[in-house]
Gaussian input, Z-matrix of N, CA and C with variables (Angstrom, degrees):
# hf/3-21g

backbone

0 1
 N
 C     1     B1
 C     2     B2     1     A1
 N     3     B3     2     A2     1     D1
 C     4     B4     3     A3     2     D2
 C     5     B5     4     A4     3     D3
 N     6     B6     5     A5     4     D4
 C     7     B7     6     A6     5     D5
 C     8     B8     7     A7     6     D6
 N     9     B9     8     A8     7     D7
 C    10    B10     9     A9     8     D8
 C    11    B11    10    A10     9     D9
 N    12    B12    11    A11    10    D10
 C    13    B13    12    A12    11    D11
 C    14    B14    13    A13    12    D12
 N    15    B15    14    A14    13    D13
 C    16    B16    15    A15    14    D14
 C    17    B17    16    A16    15    D15
 N    18    B18    17    A17    16    D16
 C    19    B19    18    A18    17    D17
 C    20    B20    19    A19    18    D18
 N    21    B21    20    A20    19    D19
 C    22    B22    21    A21    20    D20
 C    23    B23    22    A22    21    D21
 N    24    B24    23    A23    22    D22
 C    25    B25    24    A24    23    D23
 C    26    B26    25    A25    24    D24
 N    27    B27    26    A26    25    D25
 C    28    B28    27    A27    26    D26
 C    29    B29    28    A28    27    D27
 N    30    B30    29    A29    28    D28
 C    31    B31    30    A30    29    D29
 C    32    B32    31    A31    30    D30
 N    33    B33    32    A32    31    D31
 C    34    B34    33    A33    32    D32
 C    35    B35    34    A34    33    D33
 N    36    B36    35    A35    34    D34
 C    37    B37    36    A36    35    D35
 C    38    B38    37    A37    36    D36
 N    39    B39    38    A38    37    D37
 C    40    B40    39    A39    38    D38
 C    41    B41    40    A40    39    D39
 N    42    B42    41    A41    40    D40
 C    43    B43    42    A42    41    D41
 C    44    B44    43    A43    42    D42
 N    45    B45    44    A44    43    D43
 C    46    B46    45    A45    44    D44
 C    47    B47    46    A46    45    D45
 N    48    B48    47    A47    46    D46
 C    49    B49    48    A48    47    D47
 C    50    B50    49    A49    48    D48
 N    51    B51    50    A50    49    D49
 C    52    B52    51    A51    50    D50
 C    53    B53    52    A52    51    D51
 N    54    B54    53    A53    52    D52
 C    55    B55    54    A54    53    D53
 C    56    B56    55    A55    54    D54
 N    57    B57    56    A56    55    D55
 C    58    B58    57    A57    56    D56
 C    59    B59    58    A58    57    D57
 N    60    B60    59    A59    58    D58
 C    61    B61    60    A60    59    D59
 C    62    B62    61    A61    60    D60
 N    63    B63    62    A62    61    D61
 C    64    B64    63    A63    62    D62
 C    65    B65    64    A64    63    D63
 N    66    B66    65    A65    64    D64
 C    67    B67    66    A66    65    D65
 C    68    B68    67    A67    66    D66
 N    69    B69    68    A68    67    D67
 C    70    B70    69    A69    68    D68
 C    71    B71    70    A70    69    D69
 N    72    B72    71    A71    70    D70
 C    73    B73    72    A72    71    D71
 C    74    B74    73    A73    72    D72
 N    75    B75    74    A74    73    D73
 C    76    B76    75    A75    74    D74
 C    77    B77    76    A76    75    D75
 N    78    B78    77    A77    76    D76
 C    79    B79    78    A78    77    D77
 C    80    B80    79    A79    78    D78
 N    81    B81    80    A80    79    D79
 C    82    B82    81    A81    80    D80
 C    83    B83    82    A82    81    D81
 N    84    B84    83    A83    82    D82
 C    85    B85    84    A84    83    D83
 C    86    B86    85    A85    84    D84
 N    87    B87    86    A86    85    D85
 C    88    B88    87    A87    86    D86
 C    89    B89    88    A88    87    D87
 N    90    B90    89    A89    88    D88
 C    91    B91    90    A90    89    D89
 C    92    B92    91    A91    90    D90
 N    93    B93    92    A92    91    D91
 C    94    B94    93    A93    92    D92
 C    95    B95    94    A94    93    D93
 N    96    B96    95    A95    94    D94
 C    97    B97    96    A96    95    D95
 C    98    B98    97    A97    96    D96
 N    99    B99    98    A98    97    D97
 C   100   B100    99    A99    98    D98
 C   101   B101   100   A100    99    D99
 N   102   B102   101   A101   100   D100
 C   103   B103   102   A102   101   D101
 C   104   B104   103   A103   102   D102
 N   105   B105   104   A104   103   D103
 C   106   B106   105   A105   104   D104
 C   107   B107   106   A106   105   D105
 N   108   B108   107   A107   106   D106
 C   109   B109   108   A108   107   D107
 C   110   B110   109   A109   108   D108
 N   111   B111   110   A110   109   D109
 C   112   B112   111   A111   110   D110
 C   113   B113   112   A112   111   D111
 N   114   B114   113   A113   112   D112
 C   115   B115   114   A114   113   D113
 C   116   B116   115   A115   114   D114
 N   117   B117   116   A116   115   D115
 C   118   B118   117   A117   116   D116
 C   119   B119   118   A118   117   D117
 N   120   B120   119   A119   118   D118
 C   121   B121   120   A120   119   D119
 C   122   B122   121   A121   120   D120
 N   123   B123   122   A122   121   D121
 C   124   B124   123   A123   122   D122
 C   125   B125   124   A124   123   D123
 N   126   B126   125   A125   124   D124
 C   127   B127   126   A126   125   D125
 C   128   B128   127   A127   126   D126
 N   129   B129   128   A128   127   D127
 C   130   B130   129   A129   128   D128
 C   131   B131   130   A130   129   D129
 N   132   B132   131   A131   130   D130
 C   133   B133   132   A132   131   D131
 C   134   B134   133   A133   132   D132
 N   135   B135   134   A134   133   D133
 C   136   B136   135   A135   134   D134
 C   137   B137   136   A136   135   D135
 N   138   B138   137   A137   136   D136
 C   139   B139   138   A138   137   D137
 C   140   B140   139   A139   138   D138
 N   141   B141   140   A140   139   D139
 C   142   B142   141   A141   140   D140
 C   143   B143   142   A142   141   D141
 N   144   B144   143   A143   142   D142
 C   145   B145   144   A144   143   D143
 C   146   B146   145   A145   144   D144
 N   147   B147   146   A146   145   D145
 C   148   B148   147   A147   146   D146
 C   149   B149   148   A148   147   D147
 N   150   B150   149   A149   148   D148
 C   151   B151   150   A150   149   D149
 C   152   B152   151   A151   150   D150
 N   153   B153   152   A152   151   D151
 C   154   B154   153   A153   152   D152
 C   155   B155   154   A154   153   D153
 N   156   B156   155   A155   154   D154
 C   157   B157   156   A156   155   D155
 C   158   B158   157   A157   156   D156
 N   159   B159   158   A158   157   D157
 C   160   B160   159   A159   158   D158
 C   161   B161   160   A160   159   D159
 N   162   B162   161   A161   160   D160
 C   163   B163   162   A162   161   D161
 C   164   B164   163   A163   162   D162
 N   165   B165   164   A164   163   D163
 C   166   B166   165   A165   164   D164
 C   167   B167   166   A166   165   D165
 N   168   B168   167   A167   166   D166
 C   169   B169   168   A168   167   D167
 C   170   B170   169   A169   168   D168
 N   171   B171   170   A170   169   D169
 C   172   B172   171   A171   170   D170
 C   173   B173   172   A172   171   D171
 N   174   B174   173   A173   172   D172
 C   175   B175   174   A174   173   D173
 C   176   B176   175   A175   174   D174
 N   177   B177   176   A176   175   D175
 C   178   B178   177   A177   176   D176
 C   179   B179   178   A178   177   D177
 N   180   B180   179   A179   178   D178
 C   181   B181   180   A180   179   D179
 C   182   B182   181   A181   180   D180
 N   183   B183   182   A182   181   D181
 C   184   B184   183   A183   182   D182
 C   185   B185   184   A184   183   D183
 N   186   B186   185   A185   184   D184
 C   187   B187   186   A186   185   D185
 C   188   B188   187   A187   186   D186
 N   189   B189   188   A188   187   D187
 C   190   B190   189   A189   188   D188
 C   191   B191   190   A190   189   D189
 N   192   B192   191   A191   190   D190
 C   193   B193   192   A192   191   D191
 C   194   B194   193   A193   192   D192
 N   195   B195   194   A194   193   D193
 C   196   B196   195   A195   194   D194
 C   197   B197   196   A196   195   D195
 N   198   B198   197   A197   196   D196
 C   199   B199   198   A198   197   D197
 C   200   B200   199   A199   198   D198
 N   201   B201   200   A200   199   D199
 C   202   B202   201   A201   200   D200
 C   203   B203   202   A202   201   D201
 N   204   B204   203   A203   202   D202
 C   205   B205   204   A204   203   D203
 C   206   B206   205   A205   204   D204
 N   207   B207   206   A206   205   D205
 C   208   B208   207   A207   206   D206
 C   209   B209   208   A208   207   D207
 N   210   B210   209   A209   208   D208
 C   211   B211   210   A210   209   D209
 C   212   B212   211   A211   210   D210
 N   213   B213   212   A212   211   D211
 C   214   B214   213   A213   212   D212
 C   215   B215   214   A214   213   D213
 N   216   B216   215   A215   214   D214
 C   217   B217   216   A216   215   D215
 C   218   B218   217   A217   216   D216
 N   219   B219   218   A218   217   D217
 C   220   B220   219   A219   218   D218
 C   221   B221   220   A220   219   D219
 N   222   B222   221   A221   220   D220
 C   223   B223   222   A222   221   D221
 C   224   B224   223   A223   222   D222
 N   225   B225   224   A224   223   D223
 C   226   B226   225   A225   224   D224
 C   227   B227   226   A226   225   D225
 N   228   B228   227   A227   226   D226
 C   229   B229   228   A228   227   D227
 C   230   B230   229   A229   228   D228
 N   231   B231   230   A230   229   D229
 C   232   B232   231   A231   230   D230
 C   233   B233   232   A232   231   D231
 N   234   B234   233   A233   232   D232
 C   235   B235   234   A234   233   D233
 C   236   B236   235   A235   234   D234
 N   237   B237   236   A236   235   D235
 C   238   B238   237   A237   236   D236
 C   239   B239   238   A238   237   D237
 N   240   B240   239   A239   238   D238
 C   241   B241   240   A240   239   D239
 C   242   B242   241   A241   240   D240
 N   243   B243   242   A242   241   D241
 C   244   B244   243   A243   242   D242
 C   245   B245   244   A244   243   D243
 N   246   B246   245   A245   244   D244
 C   247   B247   246   A246   245   D245
 C   248   B248   247   A247   246   D246
 N   249   B249   248   A248   247   D247
 C   250   B250   249   A249   248   D248
 C   251   B251   250   A250   249   D249
 N   252   B252   251   A251   250   D250
 C   253   B253   252   A252   251   D251
 C   254   B254   253   A253   252   D252
 N   255   B255   254   A254   253   D253
 C   256   B256   255   A255   254   D254
 C   257   B257   256   A256   255   D255
 N   258   B258   257   A257   256   D256
 C   259   B259   258   A258   257   D257
 C   260   B260   259   A259   258   D258
 N   261   B261   260   A260   259   D259
 C   262   B262   261   A261   260   D260
 C   263   B263   262   A262   261   D261
 N   264   B264   263   A263   262   D262
 C   265   B265   264   A264   263   D263
 C   266   B266   265   A265   264   D264
 N   267   B267   266   A266   265   D265
 C   268   B268   267   A267   266   D266
 C   269   B269   268   A268   267   D267
 N   270   B270   269   A269   268   D268
 C   271   B271   270   A270   269   D269
 C   272   B272   271   A271   270   D270
 N   273   B273   272   A272   271   D271
 C   274   B274   273   A273   272   D272
 C   275   B275   274   A274   273   D273

   B1=1.5205
   B2=1.5015
   B3=1.2043
   B4=1.5187
   B5=1.4932
   B6=1.3777
   B7=1.4562
   B8=1.5161
   B9=1.3331
   B10=1.5207
   B11=1.5056
   B12=1.3523
   B13=1.4613
   B14=1.4787
   B15=1.2928
   B16=1.4667
   B17=1.5500
   B18=1.2932
   B19=1.4700
   B20=1.5427
   B21=1.2958
   B22=1.4608
   B23=1.5226
   B24=1.3810
   B25=1.4896
   B26=1.5283
   B27=1.3690
   B28=1.4535
   B29=1.5038
   B30=1.3078
   B31=1.4124
   B32=1.5750
   B33=1.3230
   B34=1.3894
   B35=1.5842
   B36=1.3147
   B37=1.4447
   B38=1.5159
   B39=1.3314
   B40=1.4652
   B41=1.4862
   B42=1.3208
   B43=1.4242
   B44=1.4882
   B45=1.3459
   B46=1.4408
   B47=1.5821
   B48=1.3039
   B49=1.5560
   B50=1.5196
   B51=1.3894
   B52=1.4238
   B53=1.5216
   B54=1.2899
   B55=1.4545
   B56=1.5136
   B57=1.3686
   B58=1.5138
   B59=1.4713
   B60=1.3454
   B61=1.4347
   B62=1.5508
   B63=1.4152
   B64=1.4706
   B65=1.5422
   B66=1.4123
   B67=1.4692
   B68=1.4845
   B69=1.3880
   B70=1.4532
   B71=1.5226
   B72=1.4082
   B73=1.3737
   B74=1.5372
   B75=1.2377
   B76=1.5130
   B77=1.4424
   B78=1.3918
   B79=1.5035
   B80=1.5138
   B81=1.3639
   B82=1.4207
   B83=1.4758
   B84=1.3324
   B85=1.4399
   B86=1.4957
   B87=1.2973
   B88=1.4029
   B89=1.4092
   B90=1.3653
   B91=1.4377
   B92=1.5632
   B93=1.3284
   B94=1.4838
   B95=1.5183
   B96=1.3261
   B97=1.4824
   B98=1.5051
   B99=1.3334
   B100=1.5037
   B101=1.4881
   B102=1.2576
   B103=1.4336
   B104=1.5458
   B105=1.3673
   B106=1.5246
   B107=1.5686
   B108=1.3650
   B109=1.5780
   B110=1.4546
   B111=1.3660
   B112=1.4534
   B113=1.6214
   B114=1.3147
   B115=1.4336
   B116=1.4619
   B117=1.2845
   B118=1.5450
   B119=1.4531
   B120=1.3359
   B121=1.5134
   B122=1.5443
   B123=1.3342
   B124=1.5394
   B125=1.5608
   B126=1.3500
   B127=1.4222
   B128=1.4643
   B129=1.4009
   B130=1.3681
   B131=1.5799
   B132=1.3466
   B133=1.4929
   B134=1.5940
   B135=1.2996
   B136=1.3979
   B137=1.5185
   B138=1.3628
   B139=1.4446
   B140=1.5347
   B141=1.3643
   B142=1.3829
   B143=1.5189
   B144=1.3383
   B145=1.4315
   B146=1.5694
   B147=1.2515
   B148=1.5280
   B149=1.5363
   B150=1.3716
   B151=1.5105
   B152=1.4898
   B153=1.3354
   B154=1.5110
   B155=1.5301
   B156=1.3529
   B157=1.5239
   B158=1.5097
   B159=1.2465
   B160=1.4560
   B161=1.5680
   B162=1.3464
   B163=1.4706
   B164=1.5225
   B165=1.3455
   B166=1.4129
   B167=1.5115
   B168=1.4559
   B169=1.4027
   B170=1.6059
   B171=1.3223
   B172=1.4271
   B173=1.5368
   B174=1.3744
   B175=1.4350
   B176=1.5778
   B177=1.3014
   B178=1.4901
   B179=1.4834
   B180=1.3820
   B181=1.4809
   B182=1.4205
   B183=1.3324
   B184=1.4548
   B185=1.4676
   B186=1.3391
   B187=1.4180
   B188=1.6047
   B189=1.3374
   B190=1.4911
   B191=1.5668
   B192=1.3716
   B193=1.5268
   B194=1.5212
   B195=1.3304
   B196=1.3926
   B197=1.5449
   B198=1.3930
   B199=1.4073
   B200=1.5511
   B201=1.2226
   B202=1.4648
   B203=1.4623
   B204=1.4049
   B205=1.4134
   B206=1.5622
   B207=1.3231
   B208=1.4905
   B209=1.4835
   B210=1.3629
   B211=1.4393
   B212=1.4804
   B213=1.3420
   B214=1.5095
   B215=1.5032
   B216=1.2751
   B217=1.4771
   B218=1.5890
   B219=1.2830
   B220=1.4977
   B221=1.5204
   B222=1.2623
   B223=1.4333
   B224=1.4983
   B225=1.2914
   B226=1.4706
   B227=1.5532
   B228=1.3167
   B229=1.4228
   B230=1.5135
   B231=1.2640
   B232=1.5765
   B233=1.5334
   B234=1.3394
   B235=1.4396
   B236=1.5067
   B237=1.2396
   B238=1.4554
   B239=1.4986
   B240=1.3094
   B241=1.4518
   B242=1.5228
   B243=1.2894
   B244=1.4764
   B245=1.5342
   B246=1.3457
   B247=1.5084
   B248=1.5616
   B249=1.3536
   B250=1.5229
   B251=1.4998
   B252=1.2642
   B253=1.4832
   B254=1.4772
   B255=1.2902
   B256=1.4273
   B257=1.5515
   B258=1.3317
   B259=1.5400
   B260=1.5102
   B261=1.2394
   B262=1.3664
   B263=1.5308
   B264=1.2849
   B265=1.3932
   B266=1.5250
   B267=1.3284
   B268=1.5307
   B269=1.4847
   B270=1.2915
   B271=1.5294
   B272=1.3979
   B273=1.3322
   B274=1.4163
   B275=1.4766
   A1=110.17
   A2=120.43
   A3=122.78
   A4=116.56
   A5=120.55
   A6=123.11
   A7=114.68
   A8=117.09
   A9=116.98
   A10=113.89
   A11=112.20
   A12=117.95
   A13=111.88
   A14=121.51
   A15=125.34
   A16=105.15
   A17=119.47
   A18=124.88
   A19=109.46
   A20=115.46
   A21=118.45
   A22=106.38
   A23=117.35
   A24=122.11
   A25=110.97
   A26=116.18
   A27=120.66
   A28=111.15
   A29=117.60
   A30=120.47
   A31=111.18
   A32=119.33
   A33=122.45
   A34=110.85
   A35=114.02
   A36=117.07
   A37=112.68
   A38=115.52
   A39=121.78
   A40=111.73
   A41=116.89
   A42=120.49
   A43=111.61
   A44=122.52
   A45=124.20
   A46=110.16
   A47=112.31
   A48=117.53
   A49=110.84
   A50=114.12
   A51=119.57
   A52=110.83
   A53=120.28
   A54=124.79
   A55=108.57
   A56=115.52
   A57=120.44
   A58=106.45
   A59=122.82
   A60=128.42
   A61=111.31
   A62=111.65
   A63=120.30
   A64=114.41
   A65=110.49
   A66=116.16
   A67=112.40
   A68=118.89
   A69=120.08
   A70=107.75
   A71=116.29
   A72=121.89
   A73=109.76
   A74=121.36
   A75=124.21
   A76=110.46
   A77=114.80
   A78=119.99
   A79=109.30
   A80=114.68
   A81=126.69
   A82=110.57
   A83=120.44
   A84=120.16
   A85=112.31
   A86=120.70
   A87=123.71
   A88=110.76
   A89=121.01
   A90=123.47
   A91=109.67
   A92=112.18
   A93=113.50
   A94=112.02
   A95=123.41
   A96=120.21
   A97=110.00
   A98=113.31
   A99=114.68
   A100=113.22
   A101=118.22
   A102=119.87
   A103=111.11
   A104=115.29
   A105=118.75
   A106=110.63
   A107=111.59
   A108=116.73
   A109=107.66
   A110=115.83
   A111=121.38
   A112=115.33
   A113=111.54
   A114=117.05
   A115=111.86
   A116=116.92
   A117=123.17
   A118=110.03
   A119=114.74
   A120=124.58
   A121=111.31
   A122=115.72
   A123=118.36
   A124=113.35
   A125=113.18
   A126=119.14
   A127=113.63
   A128=119.40
   A129=124.56
   A130=106.29
   A131=120.19
   A132=120.14
   A133=107.68
   A134=122.69
   A135=123.78
   A136=112.64
   A137=115.11
   A138=120.63
   A139=109.45
   A140=116.95
   A141=120.25
   A142=112.74
   A143=111.12
   A144=120.21
   A145=109.39
   A146=116.97
   A147=120.64
   A148=110.36
   A149=112.64
   A150=116.80
   A151=110.71
   A152=117.47
   A153=124.08
   A154=108.44
   A155=114.50
   A156=117.22
   A157=108.21
   A158=120.78
   A159=121.16
   A160=111.96
   A161=117.03
   A162=119.36
   A163=107.82
   A164=119.16
   A165=120.15
   A166=115.03
   A167=114.03
   A168=117.75
   A169=108.44
   A170=119.02
   A171=120.28
   A172=111.64
   A173=118.69
   A174=120.16
   A175=110.44
   A176=115.00
   A177=115.55
   A178=112.89
   A179=115.22
   A180=120.89
   A181=113.21
   A182=116.25
   A183=123.36
   A184=108.26
   A185=120.65
   A186=130.37
   A187=108.93
   A188=111.88
   A189=117.67
   A190=106.90
   A191=112.40
   A192=116.13
   A193=99.47
   A194=108.75
   A195=119.66
   A196=117.92
   A197=115.52
   A198=122.81
   A199=116.10
   A200=117.17
   A201=120.85
   A202=112.62
   A203=121.12
   A204=118.76
   A205=109.67
   A206=113.55
   A207=115.23
   A208=113.41
   A209=117.35
   A210=124.03
   A211=109.63
   A212=116.41
   A213=121.09
   A214=106.45
   A215=117.06
   A216=123.91
   A217=107.07
   A218=110.74
   A219=117.73
   A220=109.13
   A221=120.92
   A222=120.45
   A223=110.07
   A224=118.71
   A225=119.92
   A226=107.52
   A227=120.30
   A228=118.41
   A229=111.53
   A230=112.96
   A231=118.75
   A232=107.68
   A233=113.18
   A234=118.60
   A235=111.21
   A236=121.78
   A237=121.31
   A238=108.29
   A239=120.16
   A240=118.59
   A241=109.27
   A242=119.29
   A243=122.50
   A244=115.39
   A245=118.32
   A246=120.74
   A247=109.79
   A248=113.86
   A249=115.45
   A250=106.52
   A251=115.85
   A252=117.20
   A253=114.01
   A254=118.39
   A255=123.42
   A256=109.02
   A257=116.32
   A258=116.88
   A259=109.86
   A260=115.21
   A261=121.02
   A262=114.02
   A263=119.14
   A264=125.26
   A265=108.33
   A266=116.39
   A267=118.00
   A268=109.22
   A269=116.19
   A270=116.74
   A271=111.23
   A272=120.46
   A273=124.51
   A274=112.20
   D1=-9.27
   D2=178.07
   D3=-6.88
   D4=97.71
   D5=172.15
   D6=81.76
   D7=-7.93
   D8=-175.43
   D9=-107.13
   D10=17.01
   D11=178.71
   D12=-61.81
   D13=136.55
   D14=178.75
   D15=-104.62
   D16=127.76
   D17=179.22
   D18=-92.03
   D19=140.61
   D20=173.83
   D21=-85.27
   D22=164.12
   D23=175.22
   D24=-54.73
   D25=-37.68
   D26=-178.69
   D27=-67.94
   D28=-40.04
   D29=-179.92
   D30=-68.66
   D31=-36.90
   D32=176.79
   D33=-69.07
   D34=-40.96
   D35=173.37
   D36=-57.66
   D37=-46.18
   D38=-179.52
   D39=-60.83
   D40=-42.17
   D41=179.21
   D42=-66.14
   D43=-40.36
   D44=178.71
   D45=-71.31
   D46=-35.87
   D47=176.88
   D48=-58.57
   D49=-42.59
   D50=-177.81
   D51=-69.05
   D52=-33.45
   D53=177.62
   D54=-64.96
   D55=-40.79
   D56=179.90
   D57=-66.18
   D58=-47.72
   D59=-177.12
   D60=-58.05
   D61=-39.49
   D62=-175.81
   D63=-76.07
   D64=-14.17
   D65=-179.66
   D66=90.34
   D67=3.22
   D68=177.56
   D69=-65.97
   D70=-34.78
   D71=178.74
   D72=-115.72
   D73=116.66
   D74=-174.76
   D75=-106.32
   D76=159.96
   D77=-179.56
   D78=-55.87
   D79=131.31
   D80=177.99
   D81=93.13
   D82=-7.25
   D83=174.30
   D84=-71.86
   D85=147.98
   D86=172.28
   D87=-85.37
   D88=140.61
   D89=169.47
   D90=-75.94
   D91=162.75
   D92=171.84
   D93=-64.70
   D94=160.55
   D95=-175.96
   D96=-69.94
   D97=165.40
   D98=179.91
   D99=-59.80
   D100=-35.58
   D101=178.30
   D102=-65.05
   D103=-40.58
   D104=178.38
   D105=-62.72
   D106=-40.13
   D107=-177.81
   D108=-68.16
   D109=-45.11
   D110=176.97
   D111=-52.86
   D112=-42.60
   D113=174.93
   D114=-67.27
   D115=-44.40
   D116=-178.62
   D117=-53.82
   D118=-51.09
   D119=-171.63
   D120=-88.19
   D121=-9.61
   D122=-177.92
   D123=64.35
   D124=38.99
   D125=176.45
   D126=-126.27
   D127=179.32
   D128=-178.19
   D129=-83.37
   D130=158.15
   D131=-177.60
   D132=-66.35
   D133=-29.22
   D134=178.65
   D135=-58.45
   D136=-35.48
   D137=179.21
   D138=-71.00
   D139=-38.37
   D140=176.51
   D141=-61.54
   D142=-42.97
   D143=-177.21
   D144=-60.81
   D145=-41.89
   D146=177.35
   D147=-60.18
   D148=-45.06
   D149=179.43
   D150=-59.85
   D151=-43.70
   D152=-177.42
   D153=-63.60
   D154=-44.88
   D155=178.87
   D156=-59.44
   D157=-46.45
   D158=-178.65
   D159=-60.35
   D160=-36.42
   D161=179.25
   D162=-72.57
   D163=-34.31
   D164=177.46
   D165=-66.90
   D166=-35.51
   D167=178.07
   D168=-73.32
   D169=-22.39
   D170=173.31
   D171=-79.25
   D172=-8.33
   D173=178.48
   D174=85.00
   D175=19.29
   D176=-179.31
   D177=-97.42
   D178=-19.57
   D179=177.63
   D180=-122.42
   D181=152.68
   D182=169.03
   D183=-123.79
   D184=165.89
   D185=170.70
   D186=56.68
   D187=45.71
   D188=172.53
   D189=-84.28
   D190=98.25
   D191=-179.92
   D192=-153.62
   D193=175.43
   D194=179.59
   D195=-71.38
   D196=-22.71
   D197=-173.71
   D198=-71.47
   D199=-40.12
   D200=-175.31
   D201=-149.60
   D202=163.08
   D203=-176.55
   D204=-69.62
   D205=146.66
   D206=176.20
   D207=-60.52
   D208=161.64
   D209=174.12
   D210=-116.03
   D211=152.31
   D212=176.05
   D213=-73.33
   D214=130.72
   D215=-172.68
   D216=-78.56
   D217=149.33
   D218=171.37
   D219=-72.13
   D220=133.95
   D221=-176.15
   D222=-66.63
   D223=142.23
   D224=179.91
   D225=-124.37
   D226=154.40
   D227=-176.51
   D228=-57.90
   D229=145.93
   D230=-172.98
   D231=-63.58
   D232=142.45
   D233=172.36
   D234=-56.70
   D235=135.71
   D236=178.28
   D237=92.16
   D238=-2.32
   D239=177.00
   D240=-65.49
   D241=148.35
   D242=-173.70
   D243=-77.03
   D244=33.68
   D245=179.58
   D246=-67.43
   D247=-29.75
   D248=173.76
   D249=-121.87
   D250=124.21
   D251=-179.39
   D252=-95.16
   D253=88.78
   D254=-176.07
   D255=-87.94
   D256=-25.52
   D257=178.51
   D258=-64.56
   D259=141.31
   D260=179.41
   D261=89.45
   D262=-10.95
   D263=-176.93
   D264=-79.48
   D265=132.30
   D266=175.51
   D267=-135.37
   D268=133.43
   D269=175.43
   D270=-63.73
   D271=149.73
   D272=175.19
   D273=139.05

């Protein structure tokens, strides 16, 4: 298969996710363009777009649109973190 491997959107998302975790891509950094990522992974831009959408849904990317390259999101506290303690609260 030497060089002809086709990556799935999930594999591309996993690869980019690992770069973010490893600190290669930091909050506020711009990702390469969809065209650059498509060339890097040897896939169509639609495949890259699916991977970027998945990362946006995970909260890892912002600005996923056709206008400009997405940016790495600033981490936010996890949903469900006990910053507000609603449990145990009762009206009355």
